Residue, then its C-alpha position, 0 to 999 in steps of 0.5 A: m480521457k485516460h483513466f486514473t492508474y493505481d500509481d496516480r491514486l497513490l500520488i493523490q493519497r500522498g498529496l492529501t496526507l501532506g496537505w497539497s491543494f488539488s492544483r498541485i496534485a493535478a500538476e504532479i499527475g498531469k490531470d485537471r484539478t476538477s478530475i482530482s476533485r471528482e476522483i476523490r468524491a467518487h471513491l470516499h471511504y467512510g471511516s471505521k469510527k462507530p456511529a455512536r461516537s458521532r454527535c447528532k445534528f438535532r441534539y440541541e432541539c431534541i423532542f425528547d425533553d423528558p428522559s422517561q420518553c427517550p427511546a433509549p432504554r437506559c439513557p443516562k443523560r438528562v439533556c440530549s445536547l450531551l454526547c450519548s452512546q445510545c442515540a444512534l442505536y435507538c432514536d429514529r431521528y438520529e442523524p450524524e453531524i457532518c464536519p464542516k471541513l468535509l463540505k469543501p475541498p479536500y472533502v476528506c480527513n486525510g492530513c487533518g490534525d484532529r483525526g486519530g486522537n480524541n479531539c474529533l468525535l465526528a464520522t470520518r471520510m478518507y481517501f485510500a488508493d487501494h479502496a479507490h482502485k478496487m471501487y474503480k475496477q469493480t465499476l469497470s467490470e460491472s459496466r462490461l458484464g452482459i450483452s449490450l445488444s437489442e433482441k433484434e441484433l442478437q437474433f441477427i447474429a444467431d440467424h446469420i453468423i452462428p450457422l456459418i460457424k457451425n458449418g465449419v466457416s471461420v469466425p473472421v470469414a463469417y464476420e467479414y461477410y456480414a461486416d456492414q451489418m454486424p452490431v459488434s466488433l470481431r473481438t466482442l463476437y469471440d467473447y460472446i461465443d466463449k461465454g456461451y451466449f449463442d448455440a456455438g462454442n469453442l469446439d466449433l472454432h477449429r483453431k481455438v481448440q488447437r491453440k494452447q492457452p498462454r502459460q500463467k506467470s507464477g509468483p507474486v505480482l510485482h507492483v512497480d510505481k513508475k513515478c516513485h522517484v518524483g519528488r524523492t531524488y537524491a537532490d530532494f534528499l539533500d534539500h530535505l536534510e538542509k531544512h531538517p538538519n536533525a532528521k534521523v536518516s536510515e539507509m535500506d538495501t537487500v542482501e541476496g542469497t541464491k537467485g530467486g530465493k529468500v533475501i534479507l532486507t537491511i535497514f542501517l540507522r546512521d545515528c547509531s550504526v545499528q543494522i536491522m535485518l528482516l528475512r523476506e521470501t522474495k525480492t519484491a515491492a510486496g515483500v518490503a511493504a509487508a516488512y513495514v507492516h510488521l515494523r509498524e505493528a511491532m513498534g507502535d508509536s515508536f516507529s516514527n521516532v526511529f524512522e524519519v528519512i529512508l534512503v534507498d537505491r533504485g531496485t525494483e523492490f523499492t518501487d512502492p514508497s507509499s507503503i513505506e511512508i504511509d500507515q496503510d491502516t490510518g493513512e498517516f504519513q510517517c516518514n520520507v523515502f528518497y532515492c540514490d542517483p542511478q548507479q550511485t549506491n555509494q550515496k548510501s555506502r555505510c549500509e553497503r559496507n556493513h553488509e561485510f559482517i553479514r558475509y562473514i556469516l553468510p558468504k556470497g553464494s550461500s542460500f538463504d532458503d533454509l534460514t528462519q527469522d530467528d536465525v537472521t535475528l541471532m546474526m543481527n544481534h551478534i553483528n550489532s553487539l560488535p564494538r566499533a572504533s567509530l563509536n569510541a569502542r562501543s557497540p551499535y546496540q549500546v548507542f541505540e539503547d542510549k538514544y531510544g531506550s531498551e524497550t524500543a530495542a526489544k520491539l525490534g528484536l535487538k539484544y546485547i551479546l557479550l564480547n566473549e560470546l560473539c561469533l561472526t563465522p558461519e558456525l553461528i547459524k550452521k544448519 
């Protein structure tokens, strides 16, 4: 049976956060629902909630009725049925109470309404795609370590294959001569020799010494979720807006400088025409994910109020939608990402048109490599302070401030520039 991929695990996390059943998640991934159940239970992540905050399952039948007998040196409670912060630290009989919801599907707290506030004082169990995939890779790696051969099989290779190799016979020829008796494949034999398990090394393999090692790719690893468009097409976007007509919509895109250099991630807010700009080192999914980590840290609770629905094109930098939709620290689902149809970037035309102002300051062909985020923020504020006829001669910043408040604007680095101080030419950030 084919193993779960990282993309599969991202879909499982998203489905759990949205409250999907195992059957629906299994249908999305193309697996059996029992496989989904085993995957979740095998890779549980126990939450960071302190044990002292979890109730003891024996609190109503505690043997220490007399506070003077309690093992906790400074127990402030008269009866143990009350929540105490010292039971977990000092009492040998302490066992945390398990939430009854965790004893049946979905076995985790993803999507639970009580999690995240002060309503739940019990220990949490979560399913995180990153954690699950790391556990899987570790198990897979450990299962392949060492030699899965008996002493007799090892001695056979040492007595018959290794002497031939040391006398100049190639590994394939030596292997083929004893093929009927070999306990391992040719590839495994190469691995064992490479790891030094026998009295022969790479210097005894003539062609291995001559062969150049493959060149390692430079740069960050680009995560591409091949199933990222499932349930997030433009038709799904229109359907979502029909069900949620008041949803706040953003359009996201990337402005490039010279090929392979720094880029500017732009997020256009339709309801106020403000365009947020973040400088990224590379045009990758990892860069976009890092941008949303920064936005969540800067905005706090204001994040989900501003970003509800985000429309993007099908560029490779937007192929990790879960890092945008889900708070990676809490697993909370905070917004929805949808994709334009292929070759239909006009479906987010307002964001594209607003890039015209960026090109006033940074003409096409300009390199962004010498820019800093302060430069980009300065440019962003001058552009967002420009009055627009479509806004009744008001600036996008003024409309944003009316809708979300000056405190939220400050969290995003937005600042108003007076009209007589505006500059939309290269002179603004000329180095």
